[in-house]
N, C-alpha and C positions, 0 to 999 in steps of 0.2 A: 224381301224386305217391304215395307208399308208405306212406299211411296205416295206421299198425299192424302194417307188415309187419316182421318182424325175422328174418332168416334166418342159418344158420350159427353160432347159438348154444348150439341145443340145449339150453337153459335149465339150463345149469352154469355156474360160474364158470370165470374163464379157465385157472386152474392146473388144474384138472379136464378142462378141455376139451382142453386142450394134451397132457395126459396119454393121453386117450383117444384122441386121434390119433396120438400116439408108439407106444401100444401095438397099434393098428389096423396100422399100417405094420411093425411088427415082426412080427404075425401074418402078414400078407399076405407079406411077403418069406421067413419061414421055411416057412410052408406052401404058398406058391405059390396060394393060393385060400381065401378066406373067404366066409360068407354073412352078411350085415348089411344094414342097411336103405339104402334108396338115397340119400336126404341124405346119410348119414355115408360110403357110398362116392365119393359125387360129391366130397364136400370132402377125402376122403383120396386121392383118385387123384394128383394133382398132386404130393403130398410123396411117396409110393411112387415116383414118376416121377424125382422130383428125387433120391433116394436111389440110382438105377441109374445115372443119368447122372453122379452122383459116383463109381461104382463103375467106370465105363467107363475112367476116366483113371488110377486106382488110386495117385495120388500121396499123399504124406504127410498134407498138407493137407486132402486130400479124405477121407481116412480117418478124421481127427480130426474133421471136420465129422459124418461118418456117425455114429460113435461117440458123439456128443454129442446126437443124435436118437435113435438105436436104442436099445433098454433092453435089449438082451442081446448079449453080445460074442461069441458063437457065430452068431448071425445075422448081425452085421457081418462076421465071418470068411468065412460061405457067400456075403453079397454081393459082396465083393471076388473071392474063388476061383473061384466058379461064376456067378454072375449078370452080373457087370460082362464076362466075355469071353464070354457068350452072346449079349449083346445090344451087343457092340461093333461090328458091321456096320449096326446099326438106329438110325438117326436119330431116332427118339421114337415114341411110344403103345406103352408097355410094358406098358399095363396093358387090360383089357377088362372092361365091366359086362353082366352078363346078367341080364334080368328073370327072377325066378323064381314070383312071384305075389305073394299079400297074406298076413299073418300072422293065424293064425286069432282070436287074442286081441283085438288092436286094428285089425286091417286095414291095417297097416301095409306098405307096398310093400318086399318082400325081394327084393335082388339078391345075386348071386356076383360078386366082384370078383376076378378071376384075373389072372396075368402071360400075356402071349400067348405 
């Protein structure tokens, strides 16, 4: 039994949590690598990979779905112009999580999530 185990909520209301995930995905696609905590990176990995999968086909419906999630139009343009064609031959696994150590302030596990 999972008594007292609440995972994936990050102690935030759902609106704040969804916006945090959208911002993290936008930053990953913009900078192609970011440093964050391990639970956030694991939660956001699937969302970033879904955006790249949408960019691989490049149809209008996929563009609109990506624009509804990504917070910056320039990043969406980069996604469909550069990242989609780059991963066209790859069938999945577009991101990599590399452990960097612990944060000095609170001992949180810090990782770098990057595009392969």
